[in-house]
C-alpha positions in Angstrom: 24.0 14.2 6.5 21.7 14.2 3.5 22.7 11.6 1.0 22.1 11.5 -2.8 19.0 9.4 -3.6 19.7 6.8 -6.3 17.3 7.0 -9.2 15.7 4.3 -11.5 18.3 2.9 -13.9 21.0 2.5 -11.3 21.7 -1.3 -10.9 21.9 -1.0 -7.1 18.1 -0.7 -7.0 17.9 -4.2 -8.5 20.3 -5.7 -5.9 19.0 -7.8 -3.1 20.3 -6.4 0.2 22.8 -8.3 2.3 21.9 -9.0 5.9 23.3 -6.6 8.4 25.7 -8.8 10.3 26.5 -6.3 13.1 24.7 -3.2 14.2 27.6 -0.9 14.8 28.3 2.9 14.7 28.5 2.7 10.9 25.0 1.2 10.6 23.6 3.6 13.2 25.1 6.6 11.2 23.7 5.2 7.9 20.2 4.9 9.5 20.4 8.5 10.9 21.5 9.8 7.5 18.8 7.8 5.7 16.2 9.4 8.0 17.5 12.9 7.4 17.6 12.2 3.7 14.0 10.8 3.7 12.7 13.8 5.7 14.5 16.3 3.5 12.9 14.7 0.4 9.4 14.6 2.0 9.3 10.9 1.8 7.7 8.4 4.1 10.1 5.5 3.6 13.7 4.9 2.3 15.6 1.6 1.8 19.4 1.3 1.9 19.5 0.6 -1.8 18.1 4.0 -2.5 21.2 5.6 -1.0 23.5 3.1 -2.8 24.0 0.5 -0.1 22.7 -3.0 -0.8 21.8 -3.9 2.8 18.7 -5.2 4.7 17.9 -1.8 6.3 14.9 0.5 5.8 13.6 3.6 7.6 9.9 4.8 7.7 8.1 7.8 9.0 4.4 8.1 8.1 3.7 10.9 10.5 3.3 13.6 7.8 0.5 11.7 6.1 -2.9 12.9 7.3 -5.4 11.4 4.9 -4.4 7.7 4.9 -5.0 5.9 8.3 -2.7 3.3 9.8 -2.8 0.8 12.6 0.1 -0.6 14.6 0.8 -3.2 17.2 4.3 -3.6 18.6 5.1 -6.9 20.3 1.4 -7.6 20.6 0.5 -4.2 22.2 -1.8 -1.9 20.4 -0.3 1.5 19.6 -3.4 3.9 19.7 -1.7 6.4 17.3 0.7 4.7 14.9 2.4 8.1 14.2 3.6 8.2 17.8 5.9 5.2 17.1 7.6 7.0 14.2 10.3 6.9 12.9 10.8 3.2 12.5 14.2 1.6 11.6 13.9 -2.0 10.4 17.0 -4.1 10.2 16.9 -7.5 8.5 13.1 -7.5 8.4 11.0 -10.6 7.7 7.5 -9.6 6.3 4.4 -11.8 6.0 1.4 -10.4 4.1 -2.0 -10.7 5.8 -5.6 -10.1 5.0 -7.3 -8.8 1.9 -5.6 -6.8 -0.8 -6.4 -3.3 -2.0 -5.2 -1.0 -4.7 -3.6 2.3 -3.8 -1.5 5.1 -5.4 2.2 4.9 -4.7 5.2 7.0 -5.5 8.9 6.5 -4.9 11.8 8.8 -4.1 13.8 6.9 -6.8 11.2 7.8 -9.4 10.7 11.5 -9.2 7.1 12.7 -10.1 6.0 9.2 -11.2 3.1 7.5 -9.4 0.9 4.5 -10.1 -1.7 2.1 -8.7 -0.3 -0.9 -6.8 -2.1 -3.8 -5.2 -0.9 -4.6 -1.7 -2.0 -6.6 1.3 -4.0 -4.5 3.8 -1.9 -5.7 6.7 1.5 -7.1 7.4 3.3 -8.9 10.2 7.0 -7.9 10.6 9.9 -9.3 12.6 13.0 -7.1 12.6 15.9 -5.8 14.6 16.1 -2.3 16.0 19.2 -0.1 16.1 19.7 -1.5 19.7 19.9 -5.0 18.3 16.6 -6.0 19.9 14.1 -8.1 18.0 10.6 -6.5 17.6 7.4 -7.8 16.1 5.0 -5.4 14.4 1.5 -5.8 13.0 0.7 -2.9 10.7 -2.4 -2.1 8.8 -3.5 0.6 6.3 -1.0 3.1 4.9 1.8 1.9 7.2 1.4 -1.7 5.9 1.7 -0.4 2.3 4.8 1.6 3.1 6.4 -1.4 4.8 5.7 -3.6 1.8 7.1 -0.9 -0.6 10.4 -0.7 1.4 10.7 -4.4 2.0 10.4 -4.9 -1.8 13.3 -2.5 -2.3 15.4 -4.7 0.0 14.8 -7.6 -2.3 15.6 -5.5 -5.5 11.9 -5.3 -6.4 10.5 -1.9 -7.5 6.9 -0.6 -7.2 6.7 -0.5 -11.0 7.1 -4.3 -10.9 3.8 -4.5 -9.0 1.8 -2.4 -11.4 -0.5 -4.0 -14.0 0.7 -4.1 -17.5 -1.6 -1.2 -18.6 -0.3 1.1 -15.9 3.3 0.2 -16.7 2.7 0.7 -20.5 1.3 4.2 -19.7 4.6 5.1 -17.9 6.9 3.4 -20.4 8.3 6.5 -22.1 8.8 8.4 -18.8 10.6 5.4 -17.3 12.8 5.0 -20.3 13.8 8.7 -20.1 14.6 8.5 -16.4 16.6 5.3 -16.9 18.6 7.0 -19.7 19.3 10.2 -17.6 20.4 8.0 -14.7 22.8 5.9 -16.8 24.2 9.1 -18.4 24.8 10.5 -14.9 26.6 7.2 -13.8 28.8 7.2 -17.0 29.7 10.9 -16.3 30.6 10.1 -12.7 32.7 7.1 -13.8 34.5 9.3 -16.3 35.3 11.9 -13.6 36.6 9.2 -11.3 38.8 7.7 -14.1 40.2 11.2 -14.8 41.1 11.8 -11.1 42.8 8.4 -10.8 45.0 8.7 -13.8 
């Protein structure tokens, strides 16, 4: 099922996700819906906050990206083509940044048509649970490392605009304000409809 994607201005995007205590059918269904939602929106990553759930759960699929290479090791074994391991579902991920940093362009499904330069580590180490409840360790580099950092930030209530330098943020200020206003107007409208139906 395709879920509505929460947009900038909704407080859930600023909420740190709660750990997933139990990987049950509800969590598996949420992960499946998130993957479907992400693919329908032509995204490469989606965090639970972006569909209104403040949980430590993110999904990724970098396979559509042709021009930005990625590297991947799973449990110490090299995966020759990182795309072959997609999609990834990461539950309660712990992320450690590694290596040098580099600046790259990022967008976000919660910020339609807004992109900016963000400095990120070139590689990451990740320990997370899978939908089977198994623990896996990943070492990712390149574009996949960037995507993991972006989604892990979401799980902490951190947005990619927070990682931009002040000049880049200033250049986007009016567009961000407009998006925030539209989102808040939509939230108030939904709340009013709910209030009417519960009277």
